C-alpha positions in Angstrom: -27.9 -21.8 -43.6 -29.6 -21.8 -40.3 -27.2 -22.0 -37.2 -30.1 -24.7 -36.0 -30.3 -27.9 -36.9 -33.3 -30.7 -37.0 -31.7 -32.7 -33.8 -30.6 -29.4 -31.8 -34.2 -28.6 -32.4 -35.4 -31.7 -31.1 -33.4 -31.7 -28.0 -34.6 -28.3 -27.1 -38.0 -29.3 -27.2 -37.5 -32.4 -25.3 -35.4 -30.8 -22.6 -37.4 -30.2 -19.2 -37.7 -26.2 -19.5 -40.6 -26.4 -16.9 -42.6 -28.7 -14.9 -46.1 -28.9 -14.6 -47.2 -25.0 -15.0 -46.6 -23.4 -11.2 -49.7 -21.6 -10.0 -48.9 -17.8 -9.8 -45.9 -18.1 -12.5 -46.1 -16.1 -15.9 -43.2 -17.6 -18.6 -42.2 -15.3 -21.4 -40.1 -15.9 -24.1 -37.9 -13.5 -25.6 -35.7 -13.4 -28.3 -32.3 -11.6 -26.7 -30.3 -12.4 -24.1 -29.8 -9.4 -21.9 -26.8 -7.8 -21.2 -25.4 -6.2 -18.0 -28.5 -5.8 -15.6 -27.8 -2.4 -14.2 -29.7 0.4 -15.9 -26.4 2.5 -15.9 -24.7 -0.2 -17.4 -27.4 -1.8 -20.0 -27.9 -1.4 -23.5 -29.7 -4.2 -25.1 -33.3 -4.9 -25.9 -32.9 -8.0 -24.0 -32.1 -6.4 -20.9 -35.2 -3.7 -21.5 -37.4 -6.6 -21.2 -35.8 -7.8 -17.9 -36.0 -4.0 -16.4 -39.8 -3.7 -17.5 -40.7 -6.1 -14.7 -37.7 -5.4 -12.3 -37.7 -1.5 -12.0 -39.9 1.1 -12.1 -39.4 4.5 -13.7 -40.4 8.2 -12.9 -43.1 7.6 -16.0 -43.7 5.1 -18.4 -44.8 5.2 -21.9 -48.4 4.3 -22.8 -49.9 3.0 -25.6 -51.0 6.3 -27.3 -47.5 7.3 -26.8 -48.2 9.9 -23.9 -46.6 9.4 -20.6 -48.1 7.9 -17.5 -46.6 8.8 -13.9 -44.6 5.7 -12.1 -42.4 6.6 -9.5 -43.3 10.3 -10.1 -46.6 11.8 -9.4 -46.2 14.9 -11.7 -43.5 16.9 -13.6 -43.4 20.4 -15.0 -41.0 22.5 -17.0 -39.9 26.2 -16.1 -40.9 29.1 -18.4 -36.8 28.9 -19.9 -37.0 25.2 -20.7 -34.0 25.1 -18.4 -35.4 23.1 -15.2 -37.8 20.3 -15.0 -39.4 19.8 -11.0 -40.6 16.4 -10.5 -42.8 15.2 -7.8 -42.2 11.9 -6.3 -44.6 9.3 -4.2 -43.7 8.9 -1.1 -44.8 5.3 -0.9 -41.7 3.4 -2.7 -39.5 1.0 -1.4 -36.3 -0.4 -2.9 -35.9 -4.3 -3.1 -33.8 -4.1 -0.2 -36.5 -2.2 2.2 -35.0 1.0 1.9 -37.5 3.9 1.0 -36.9 5.8 -2.2 -36.6 9.5 -1.2 -35.8 12.9 -3.3 -32.2 12.4 -2.1 -32.1 8.6 -3.5 -33.4 9.9 -6.9 -30.8 12.5 -7.0 -28.4 10.1 -6.3 -29.0 7.7 -9.3 -29.5 10.9 -11.6 -25.9 12.1 -10.7 -24.5 8.7 -10.9 -26.1 8.0 -14.3 -24.6 11.2 -15.5 -21.5 11.4 -14.2 -20.2 7.6 -13.4 -17.2 6.4 -15.4 -18.8 3.5 -16.5 -22.6 5.0 -17.1 -24.0 4.5 -20.9 -26.0 6.8 -19.1 -23.9 9.9 -19.9 -25.0 10.9 -23.7 -28.6 10.7 -22.7 -28.3 13.5 -19.5 -25.3 15.1 -21.3 -27.3 18.4 -21.1 -28.4 18.1 -17.1 -26.0 20.3 -14.8 -27.1 19.1 -11.9 -30.1 17.9 -9.6 -31.2 19.9 -6.4 -33.3 18.5 -3.4 -36.2 21.0 -2.9 -38.1 18.6 -0.7 -38.3 14.6 0.5 -40.3 14.2 -2.6 -39.2 17.0 -5.0 -36.6 17.4 -7.1 -35.4 20.2 -9.9 -33.2 18.5 -12.8 -31.3 21.4 -14.1 -30.2 22.1 -17.9 -27.3 23.8 -19.4 -29.4 24.4 -22.7 -33.4 23.4 -23.5 -33.9 19.9 -23.8 -37.0 18.7 -25.5 -36.0 14.5 -25.2 -35.6 14.5 -21.5 -39.1 13.5 -20.7 -38.8 10.2 -23.2 -35.3 9.9 -22.0 -36.7 9.3 -18.4 -39.3 7.1 -19.1 -36.6 4.5 -19.8 -33.4 3.3 -17.9 -31.8 6.8 -17.1 -35.6 7.1 -15.2 -35.1 4.0 -13.4 -34.2 4.0 -9.9 -31.6 1.4 -7.7 -30.8 1.2 -4.2 -28.2 3.8 -3.5 -27.1 1.4 -0.6 -27.1 -1.9 -2.8 -24.6 0.0 -5.1 -22.3 0.9 -2.3 -22.4 -2.2 -0.9 -22.0 -4.2 -4.1 -19.9 -2.0 -6.2 -19.1 -4.1 -9.6 -21.1 -6.9 -8.5 -24.1 -4.8 -8.5 -25.2 -5.8 -12.2 -25.5 -9.5 -11.2 -27.5 -8.9 -7.8 -29.5 -5.6 -8.9 -31.7 -3.6 -6.2 -34.6 -1.5 -8.1 -38.0 -0.2 -7.1 -40.2 -2.2 -9.4 -42.7 -5.1 -9.0 -40.1 -8.2 -9.3 -37.0 -8.8 -7.9 -33.9 -10.8 -9.6 -33.7 -14.2 -7.9 -31.9 -16.3 -10.5 -30.1 -15.7 -13.7 -29.0 -18.9 -16.2 -27.2 -17.3 -19.2 -28.2 -18.7 -22.2 -31.3 -20.3 -20.3 -33.5 -18.1 -18.0 -33.9 -15.1 -15.7 -36.3 -15.9 -12.7 -38.0 -12.7 -10.6 -40.0 -13.2 -7.7 -42.7 -10.6 -6.4 -41.5 -8.0 -4.0 -43.6 -7.8 -1.3 -43.0 -4.3 -0.7 -44.1 -3.2 -3.8 -46.8 -0.4 -3.7 -49.4 -1.6 -5.7 -50.0 -5.8 -5.3 -53.5 -5.2 -6.9 -51.7 -5.2 -9.7 -49.9 -8.3 -9.7 -51.4 -11.6 -10.2 -48.0 -13.6 -10.5 -45.5 -14.8 -7.9 -43.0 -15.1 -10.4 -41.9 -14.4 -13.8 -39.8 -16.6 -15.7 -38.2 -14.9 -18.9 -36.7 -17.3 -21.1 -34.5 -16.1 -23.8 -34.0 -18.0 -27.5 -32.9 -16.4 -30.5 -34.8 -18.8 -32.7 -38.9 -18.0 -33.3 -39.7 -21.4 -34.2 -38.8 -22.9 -31.0 -40.1 -19.9 -29.0 -43.6 -20.6 -30.9 -43.4 -24.5 -30.6 -42.6 -23.9 -26.8 -45.9 -22.0 -26.7 -47.9 -24.4 -28.4 -46.5 -27.2 -26.0 -47.8 -24.7 -22.8 -44.2 -24.1 -21.6 -44.8 -20.3 -22.2 -47.5 -18.0 -22.0 -46.6 -15.4 -23.8 -43.8 -14.7 -26.5 -42.1 -11.5 -27.9 -41.1 -11.1 -31.7 -43.3 -13.7 -33.2 -41.8 -14.8 -37.0 -44.1 -13.0 -39.1 -44.7 -16.2 -41.3 -46.2 -17.6 -38.2 -48.5 -15.2 -37.6 -51.1 -17.2 -39.6 -50.5 -20.2 -37.4 -51.1 -18.2 -34.3 -54.4 -16.9 -35.7 -55.7 -20.4 -36.6 -55.1 -21.9 -33.3 -57.8 -21.2 -30.6 -55.5 -22.0 -28.1 -53.4 -18.9 -28.9 -54.0 -15.3 -29.9 -52.0 -12.7 -31.7 -51.3 -9.3 -30.6 -50.3 -6.7 -32.6 -49.1 -3.3 -32.9 -47.0 -0.5 -34.7 -43.6 -0.2 -33.1 -41.6 2.7 -33.0 -38.4 0.5 -34.2 -36.2 0.0 -37.0 -33.7 -2.4 -38.5 -30.8 -0.7 -40.6 -27.4 -1.8 -42.2 -25.0 0.1 -39.6 -21.6 0.3 -41.8 -18.4 0.9 -40.0 -16.9 4.2 -41.2 -14.1 4.7 -38.8 -13.9 2.4 -36.3 -10.7 0.3 -36.1 -9.6 -2.5 -38.5 -13.1 -3.2 -39.6 -12.9 0.2 -40.8 -9.7 0.1 -42.0 -10.0 -2.9 -44.5 -13.4 -1.8 -45.6 -13.9 0.4 -48.7 -17.6 1.0 -47.6 -15.7 3.1 -44.7 -13.9 5.6 -47.2 -16.4 6.5 -50.1 -20.2 7.4 -49.3 -20.3 6.4 -52.7 -19.4 2.6 -52.3 -22.5 3.1 -49.6 -24.6 4.6 -52.1 -23.8 1.6 -54.7 -24.6 -0.8 -51.7 -28.1 0.8 -51.4 -28.9 0.7 -55.3 -28.7 -3.0 -54.9 -31.3 -3.2 -52.4 -35.2 -3.6 -52.8 -36.6 -2.9 -49.5 -40.1 -4.7 -50.8 -38.8 -7.5 -51.6 -37.0 -7.6 -48.3 -40.3 -7.3 -46.4 -42.3 -9.4 -48.3 -39.6 -12.4 -48.4 -38.4 -12.1 -44.6 -41.5 -10.2 -43.0 -44.5 -11.7 -44.9 -45.3 -8.2 -45.9 -46.0 -7.7 -42.4 -43.5 -4.8 -41.7 -43.0 -1.4 -43.3 -40.3 -0.5 -45.8 -38.4 2.7 -44.9 -35.6 4.3 -45.8 -35.3 6.6 -42.3 -35.7 6.0 -38.8 -39.4 7.7 -38.3 -42.2 5.6 -39.7 -44.1 7.1 -42.5 -47.3 8.0 -40.1 -44.7 9.9 -37.7 -44.5 14.1 -38.3 -41.0 13.7 -38.2 -40.7 11.7 -41.4 -39.4 13.2 -44.5 -41.9 12.5 -47.3 -39.6 13.6 -49.6 -37.3 11.1 -49.1 -38.8 8.2 -51.2 -38.0 4.6 -51.4 -35.2 4.5 -53.7 -36.2 2.0 -56.5 -33.6 -0.6 -57.0 -31.1 0.1 -59.5 -28.4 -2.3 -60.5 -27.1 -0.3 -63.4 -26.7 2.6 -61.0 -24.6 0.6 -58.4 -22.2 -0.4 -61.0 -21.9 3.0 -62.3 -21.2 4.3 -58.7 -18.5 1.4 -57.9 -16.6 2.1 -60.9 -16.9 6.2 -60.3 -15.3 5.1 -56.7 -12.5 3.3 -58.6 -13.4 0.1 -56.8 -14.3 -3.5 -57.6 -14.9 -7.3 -56.6 -15.8 -5.8 -53.3 -16.2 -8.2 -49.9 -18.7 -6.8 -47.1 -18.4 -8.8 -43.8 -22.1 -8.8 -42.5 -22.0 -9.5 -38.9 -25.9 -10.4 -37.7 -27.7 -12.1 -34.7 -28.2 -15.4 -34.4 -32.0 -14.8 -35.4 -33.7 -16.0 -38.2 -34.9 -13.1 -39.7 -31.4 -11.1 -39.3 -30.3 -14.3 -41.0 -32.8 -14.2 -43.9 -32.6 -10.5 -44.0 -28.7 -10.8 -44.7 -29.1 -13.6 -47.1 -31.8 -11.5 -49.3 -29.2 -8.6 -49.3 -26.3 -11.2 -50.3 -28.3 -12.1 -53.0 -28.9 -8.3 -54.5 -25.8 -7.1 -53.8 -23.8 -9.9 -56.1 -25.7 -9.1 -58.8 -23.5 -5.8 -58.7 -20.3 -7.6 -57.9 -20.4 -7.3 -54.3 -19.8 -10.2 -51.9 -21.7 -10.2 -49.1 -20.2 -12.6 -46.1 -22.6 -13.2 -43.3 -21.3 -13.6 -40.0 -23.7 -15.1 -37.8 -23.1 -14.7 -33.8 -24.7 -13.9 -30.5 -25.7 -10.7 -29.8 -23.5 -9.8 -27.1 -20.6 -11.3 -28.7 -21.7 -9.2 -31.5 -21.6 -6.1 -29.6 -18.3 -7.0 -28.3 -16.5 -7.5 -31.9 -18.5 -3.9 -32.6 -16.9 -2.3 -29.4 -13.4 -3.8 -31.0 -14.0 -2.3 -34.3 -14.2 -6.1 -35.5 -16.7 -5.1 -38.0 -17.4 -4.2 -41.4 -21.1 -4.0 -41.1 -24.3 -4.9 -38.8 -27.9 -5.2 -38.7 -29.0 -3.4 -35.9 -32.1 -3.7 -34.1 -33.4 -0.7 -32.4 -37.0 -1.0 -30.5 -37.6 2.3 -30.9 -38.1 5.8 -28.9 -41.3 8.4 -28.6 -38.6 10.9 -29.4 -37.0 11.3 -32.3 -33.5 12.4 -30.8 -33.6 8.6 -29.3 -33.7 7.0 -32.7 -30.9 8.8 -34.0 -28.5 9.5 -31.3 -28.3 6.1 -30.2 -26.3 4.5 -32.9 -25.1 8.0 -34.6 -24.5 11.0 -32.2 -20.6 11.3 -31.8 -20.5 10.6 -28.0 -23.1 7.7 -27.9 -21.6 4.6 -26.4 -23.4 2.6 -29.4 -21.9 4.5 -32.4 -20.5 1.6 -33.2 -19.3 2.7 -36.5 -18.0 6.2 -35.5 -19.7 8.5 -37.7 -19.2 11.8 -36.7 -20.7 14.0 -39.5 -20.2 17.4 -38.5 -23.8 18.6 -40.2 -25.5 16.1 -38.5 -24.3 16.8 -35.4 -25.2 20.4 -35.3 -28.6 19.4 -36.7 -29.2 16.9 -33.8 -28.2 19.7 -31.0 -30.4 22.0 -32.6 -33.3 19.4 -32.5 -32.4 18.6 -28.5 -32.8 22.6 -27.9 -35.8 23.2 -30.0 -39.6 23.0 -28.2 -41.4 24.6 -31.0 -43.5 21.6 -32.6 -43.1 22.9 -36.0 -39.3 23.9 -36.0 -38.9 20.6 -34.3 -40.2 18.5 -37.3 -38.6 20.8 -39.8 -35.0 19.7 -37.9 -35.4 16.0 -37.9 -36.8 16.1 -41.6 -33.6 18.1 -42.8 -31.6 15.1 -40.5 -33.3 12.3 -42.5 -31.8 14.2 -45.9 -28.6 14.6 -44.5 -28.2 10.5 -43.3 -29.4 9.7 -47.0 -26.4 11.6 -48.4 -23.8 10.4 -45.9 -25.4 6.9 -45.6 -23.6 5.9 -42.5 -26.7 3.5 -42.1 -29.2 2.0 -44.4 -32.6 2.1 -43.3 -34.4 -0.7 -43.9 -37.9 -1.2 -42.3 -39.9 -0.4 -39.1 -41.4 -3.0 -37.3 -44.5 -4.3 -36.6 -44.5 -6.0 -33.2 -46.0 -9.6 -33.1 -46.8 -11.1 -29.8 -48.2 -14.7 -29.5 -49.7 -15.6 -26.0 -52.1 -18.2 -24.8 -56.1 -17.6 -25.1 -56.7 -17.6 -21.4 -53.8 -15.2 -20.6 -55.9 -11.9 -19.9 -54.9 -8.2 -19.5 -52.3 -7.9 -21.9 -52.0 -4.2 -23.5 -49.2 -4.2 -26.6 -47.1 -0.6 -26.5 -45.1 0.7 -29.1 -41.8 0.0 -27.7 -42.2 -3.8 -28.1 -42.2 -4.7 -24.1 -44.2 -6.7 -21.6 -45.5 -4.8 -18.7 -46.6 -7.5 -16.1 -48.9 -5.3 -14.3 -52.5 -6.4 -14.4 -52.0 -9.6 -16.3 -53.3 -12.7 -15.3 -54.1 -16.4 -16.5 -57.5 -17.8 -16.0 
């Protein structure tokens, strides 16, 4: 059953989302409401969408998965891999008019890695300190070689905010963030829109062709597409796969796609609070193996994604060198599922499965529900808004959840976010010792061949422990007006507004 009805859809479409298309305004439809708008505190994909227009990073990910300078002009590793020297631009202003200096960048990195409420601490754990070498040069010191650092600093841990604004606003900073990017937050209305206005002090005004960017979150892909067709949006993220053919057939619209870095997985609560205590799936990996044996990932992809995504049982896509090709997709085997449940001494199981209030996630959950039932496993689908689900998972109030991860260029970022012992998003509290040792080894290894072997071994460890059942890798589907120019999709699924314009 869907969380919206025809009457609600009609009301949404009739609501005055915007008056006539204002000159110089870019309107983006996204799936997810952002959480806290502070790079030190944010943890959602919806938040990253807003940050992309609001907060520049030291360097940014390119479509070919290399990195382009942004706030930094260059970076160099020391011979022993224990220091990264970063040269900064000297023409960057924060959105309160303060100049970005090496001192302020060092202050940001120290805040990310040491502030009590920072959720970036795990990403910067190997960083021991930051030296200021000149007004435009810093040196990041490490306790051990840390290969993922470049990728980490291309995301929220590399976003620089105004130290004076943080000190002045305190806990209110997340509601009135001051970054160093092209657009500044003007208004946020929860479950409605985020308005960003062009920052007059941005260093590259020639790349900006809009005075205003309005981001409208809506978990319903049908509503997002209808609003695009009605001219109330210019571009939308995460088009529903069954709607791709409609976009291709509409001369007023254009479809842009790219193979993503992200994945979806069934995250199982193995050790967190009341949800784990009540769950037989937490106590015995044979029960988790039985659940996996009920699944056919290819059918899930065909039913929920029109076959446009890539079924997978690990984080890294089959095209990645880190993908373990020996771990072929396990076939659906109901007899094996029943045998494993009998061996574990359990029967008539119920799995409470939390999902986001987005049609695709609900459809995936419904397919899983139908498949698992054949082995005597009752799946109770519990639909909720993303931030409400996160609150429940932090409290351990869940048995399983469908996690959608946007993906990172470095394999560590696809593993540590949900599974590292100290990760703030390790909601299931999995802390496998063999996995932990392998994860640390992968972070410290700079040799490409040795790193590849480590991450392929990690995939095998997780295929046995099953704290998460990986389902598929995403294909990012963007729909936009035919008159929108300059949009280039990137495998992280985010929209960069620089260079975009509307005829």
